[in-house]
C-alpha positions in Angstrom: -23.9 18.8 -9.2 -22.8 20.0 -5.8 -23.0 17.6 -2.9 -22.5 18.4 0.8 -20.8 15.6 2.7 -21.0 15.0 6.5 -18.9 12.5 8.4 -19.3 11.9 12.2 -18.7 8.1 12.5 -16.0 8.3 15.2 -13.9 11.1 16.6 -13.6 13.4 13.6 -16.3 15.9 12.8 -16.1 16.7 9.1 -18.0 18.6 6.4 -17.1 19.0 2.7 -18.5 20.2 -0.5 -17.9 18.4 -3.8 -18.6 19.8 -7.2 -18.7 17.4 -10.2 -17.2 20.0 -12.5 -14.8 21.9 -10.2 -13.8 19.1 -7.8 -13.4 19.5 -4.1 -14.5 23.0 -3.0 -14.0 22.5 0.8 -13.0 19.8 3.2 -13.1 20.8 6.9 -12.0 18.2 9.5 -12.0 18.8 13.3 -10.3 16.1 15.4 -11.2 15.5 19.0 -8.1 16.0 21.2 -10.2 15.2 24.4 -9.7 11.4 23.9 -5.9 11.5 24.2 -5.8 11.2 28.0 -7.8 8.0 27.8 -5.7 6.3 25.1 -8.8 5.7 22.9 -12.1 7.1 21.9 -14.7 7.6 24.6 -18.1 7.3 22.8 -20.0 9.7 25.0 -17.3 12.4 24.7 -17.2 11.9 21.0 -21.0 12.4 20.6 -20.9 15.6 22.7 -18.0 17.0 20.7 -19.8 16.4 17.4 -22.8 18.3 18.8 -20.6 21.3 19.6 -18.7 21.3 16.4 -21.0 20.2 13.6 -22.9 23.5 13.0 -19.9 25.8 13.0 -18.1 23.4 10.7 -21.1 23.3 8.4 -21.1 27.1 8.1 -17.3 27.2 7.6 -17.4 24.5 4.9 -20.1 26.3 2.9 -18.3 29.6 3.3 -15.0 28.2 2.1 -16.7 26.6 -0.8 -18.4 29.8 -1.8 -21.7 28.0 -1.9 -25.1 28.9 -0.4 -27.3 26.1 1.0 -29.8 26.7 -1.7 -27.2 25.9 -4.4 -26.6 22.4 -3.2 -28.0 19.4 -5.1 -27.9 16.8 -2.3 -26.7 15.9 1.2 -24.5 12.8 1.7 -23.9 11.5 5.2 -22.3 8.4 6.8 -24.9 6.1 8.3 -22.4 3.5 9.5 -20.4 1.6 10.6 -19.2 3.6 13.6 -20.2 4.8 17.0 -24.0 4.9 17.1 -24.2 8.2 19.0 -21.7 9.9 16.8 -23.4 8.7 13.6 -26.7 10.0 14.9 -25.4 13.5 15.2 -24.3 13.8 11.6 -27.3 11.9 10.3 -29.7 14.2 12.2 -28.1 17.3 10.8 -28.1 15.8 7.2 -31.8 14.9 7.5 -32.7 18.4 8.7 -30.8 20.0 5.8 -32.4 17.7 3.3 -35.9 18.2 4.6 -35.5 22.0 5.0 -33.9 22.5 1.6 -35.9 19.9 -0.3 -32.8 18.0 -1.2 -32.2 14.3 -1.7 -30.5 12.5 1.2 -27.8 10.0 0.3 -26.7 7.6 3.0 -23.1 6.5 2.5 -21.4 3.4 4.0 -18.2 4.4 5.8 -16.0 1.7 4.1 -17.3 2.7 0.7 -16.5 6.3 1.4 -12.9 5.3 2.2 -12.8 3.4 -1.1 -13.9 6.5 -2.9 -11.0 8.4 -1.4 -8.8 6.6 -3.9 -10.9 8.0 -6.7 -10.5 11.5 -5.3 -6.7 11.0 -5.4 -6.6 9.3 -8.9 -9.8 9.9 -11.0 -8.4 7.6 -13.7 -7.5 4.6 -11.6 -8.2 1.5 -13.7 -10.5 -1.2 -12.5 -10.7 -3.8 -11.0 -9.0 -2.3 -8.0 -7.7 -4.3 -5.1 -8.3 -2.0 -2.0 -6.8 -2.4 1.5 -9.0 -0.5 4.0 -6.9 -0.1 7.1 -7.9 2.2 9.9 -8.5 2.3 13.7 -11.8 0.5 13.3 -11.5 -1.5 10.1 -9.1 -3.7 8.2 -10.7 -5.2 5.1 -9.5 -6.3 1.7 -12.0 -5.3 -0.9 -12.1 -6.0 -4.7 -13.7 -3.1 -6.5 -15.0 -4.7 -9.7 -17.0 -1.5 -10.6 -17.7 1.6 -8.6 -20.6 0.6 -6.5 -19.8 -3.1 -7.0 -17.6 -4.7 -4.3 -16.4 -8.0 -3.1 -15.1 -8.2 0.5 -12.4 -10.9 0.3 -11.1 -10.7 3.9 -11.5 -8.7 7.1 -10.0 -8.7 10.5 -11.1 -11.4 12.9 -10.3 -9.3 16.0 -8.4 -6.0 16.3 -8.1 -3.6 13.3 -4.6 -2.6 12.3 -5.0 1.0 13.6 -6.5 -0.4 16.8 -3.4 -2.6 17.2 -1.2 0.5 16.8 -3.2 2.3 19.4 -2.9 -0.5 21.9 0.7 -1.0 21.2 1.5 2.6 21.6 -0.3 2.6 25.0 1.8 -0.4 26.2 4.9 1.5 25.2 3.8 4.6 27.0 3.3 6.6 23.9 0.5 9.0 23.0 -2.8 8.7 21.1 -3.5 8.1 18.3 -1.0 5.3 18.3 -0.2 5.0 14.6 1.6 8.3 14.2 3.3 7.9 17.6 4.6 4.4 16.7 5.8 5.7 13.4 7.6 8.7 14.9 9.2 6.6 17.7 10.2 3.8 15.2 12.5 6.3 13.4 15.1 5.8 16.1 14.7 2.1 16.4 15.9 -1.2 14.8 13.1 -3.0 13.0 15.0 -6.3 13.3 15.5 -6.0 17.1 12.4 -8.2 17.9 11.0 -10.9 15.7 7.3 -10.4 16.4 4.8 -12.9 14.8 3.1 -12.2 11.4 -0.3 -13.7 11.9 -1.9 -14.8 8.5 -5.1 -16.7 9.0 -6.4 -19.0 6.2 -7.9 -17.2 3.3 -7.6 -13.4 3.1 -8.5 -12.5 6.6 -6.4 -10.6 9.1 -5.7 -11.0 12.8 -3.8 -8.6 15.1 -4.7 -9.6 18.6 -2.0 -12.2 18.9 0.6 -9.7 17.7 -0.6 -7.2 20.2 -0.3 -9.9 23.0 3.2 -10.7 21.8 4.2 -7.1 22.4 2.7 -7.2 25.9 4.6 -10.4 26.8 7.8 -9.1 25.4 7.6 -6.0 27.4 6.9 -8.0 30.6 9.9 -10.2 29.9 12.2 -7.3 28.8 11.3 -4.3 31.0 14.5 -2.6 30.0 13.9 -2.9 26.2 14.5 0.1 24.1 11.1 1.6 23.2 12.2 2.7 19.7 13.4 -0.8 18.9 10.1 -2.4 20.0 8.1 0.3 18.2 10.1 -0.3 15.0 9.8 -4.1 15.2 6.1 -3.9 15.9 5.5 -1.5 13.0 7.4 -3.8 10.7 5.3 -6.8 11.7 2.0 -4.9 11.1 3.2 -3.5 7.8 4.4 -7.0 6.7 1.0 -8.5 7.3 -0.8 -5.7 5.4 1.7 -5.8 2.6 1.6 -9.6 2.2 -2.2 -9.7 2.1 -2.6 -6.9 -0.4 0.1 -7.9 -2.8 -0.9 -11.6 -2.7 -4.5 -10.8 -3.4 -3.6 -8.4 -6.2 -1.4 -11.1 -7.8 -4.1 -13.8 -7.4 -6.8 -11.6 -9.0 -4.4 -10.1 -11.6 -5.7 -6.5 -11.0 -4.2 -3.6 -12.8 -4.2 -1.4 -9.7 -4.2 -1.4 -5.9 -5.1 1.2 -3.3 -4.4 1.6 0.4 -7.0 3.8 2.2 -7.9 4.6 5.8 -5.8 6.1 8.5 -3.1 3.5 8.4 -2.6 4.3 4.7 -0.7 7.4 5.9 2.1 5.1 7.3 5.2 5.8 5.2 6.7 2.3 5.6 3.6 0.8 4.2 3.4 3.2 1.3 7.1 2.6 0.5 6.7 -1.2 0.5 3.6 -1.2 -1.6 4.9 1.5 -4.0 8.1 -0.4 -4.6 6.3 -3.7 -5.3 3.7 -2.0 -7.6 6.5 -0.3 -9.6 8.4 -3.6 -10.1 5.1 -5.4 -11.0 3.8 -2.8 -13.4 0.8 -2.2 -11.3 -0.7 1.2 -10.5 -0.7 2.1 -6.7 -3.0 4.7 -5.2 -2.5 6.3 -1.8 -4.8 9.2 -0.8 -3.1 12.3 0.5 -2.8 12.2 4.4 -5.8 14.5 4.8 -7.9 12.0 2.8 -6.6 9.0 4.8 -8.2 9.8 8.1 -12.0 10.1 8.4 -13.2 13.1 6.3 -16.3 14.3 4.5 -14.7 14.7 1.1 -14.9 11.0 0.5 -18.5 10.9 1.7 -19.5 13.7 -0.6 -17.7 12.0 -3.6 -19.4 8.7 -2.9 -22.7 10.5 -2.5 -22.3 12.3 -5.9 -21.7 8.9 -7.5 -24.9 7.4 -6.1 -27.0 10.5 -6.8 -25.8 10.5 -10.4 -27.5 7.0 -10.7 -30.7 8.3 -9.2 -30.0 6.6 -5.9 -31.0 8.3 -2.7 -32.3 7.5 0.8 -35.5 8.4 2.5 -35.7 10.2 5.9 -36.2 6.9 7.7 -32.5 6.1 7.1 -31.2 4.8 10.5 -27.7 4.9 12.0 -26.2 1.5 12.0 -23.1 0.5 14.0 -22.1 -2.5 11.9 -23.8 -2.6 8.5 -22.2 -4.8 5.9 -20.6 -3.2 2.9 -23.1 -3.6 0.0 -21.7 -6.2 -2.4 -22.5 -7.4 -5.9 -24.6 -4.5 -7.2 -23.9 -3.9 -10.9 -24.3 -0.4 -12.2 
């Protein structure tokens, strides 16, 4: 079964082809550099960029995969959450392809797609799987009881971890996206220079707005502070929060494996901390390769293949949704 995946939920335009027998045949991602001067994603610019890029990327992905459109078995596409205008671009293209080629359309939840990136990295990962989804728009702790069956244990109450990195980088005069800029700058800094707070709300939820504000106040009070020291201290605080939540939940639920997915999963300090803990605890840790951490269509295609294998598909009335909840509790 060959599935075409399309992802346009934010500022990456991506198309991929997944083959159940041969694996990933292509995975093309085009990032939008036009947002860098604004320090964040401008929704209107994102939508227009998707319109320009989606068809050339579609042709390139099929060519790289060596697959003709008529050889596809389904079209999977992100329907949310994300920027509504951006989602509509990918969804419209996917519907046109499905209708024109007589193929099933499979709507994929963006968070579920990120969860499936762990399966792309490690097809034999044992379940249940405690998954930390950390990106520019999302920070959630999800227990994967079975593929297609999820329990959201906690989520951010305000800023996402990646969003906090973006805003912190902007305050420090660094570039966008903020995560890689903070990480690069932190290499020359002392992570113990500033004792920023580690917010841990009751339960399994996250909160990063207070930490972000603490950075703002510190910079106002210390205008001559070394930027690498602040970056390193800020990064450590964010990583500490993510690490503590994930490892505590994994221990509480006694899972055999954990995964960290989403753009923030590319952070080396987070990977090192979780890997070290997992090794000492006898738990399997999964981190998608960097190209599978950021928004991509490979994870959408893989999730779509799973659903289509169960006979699950969407009709052409499928609508773009900015904040749909992650489907929970469905046993397969």
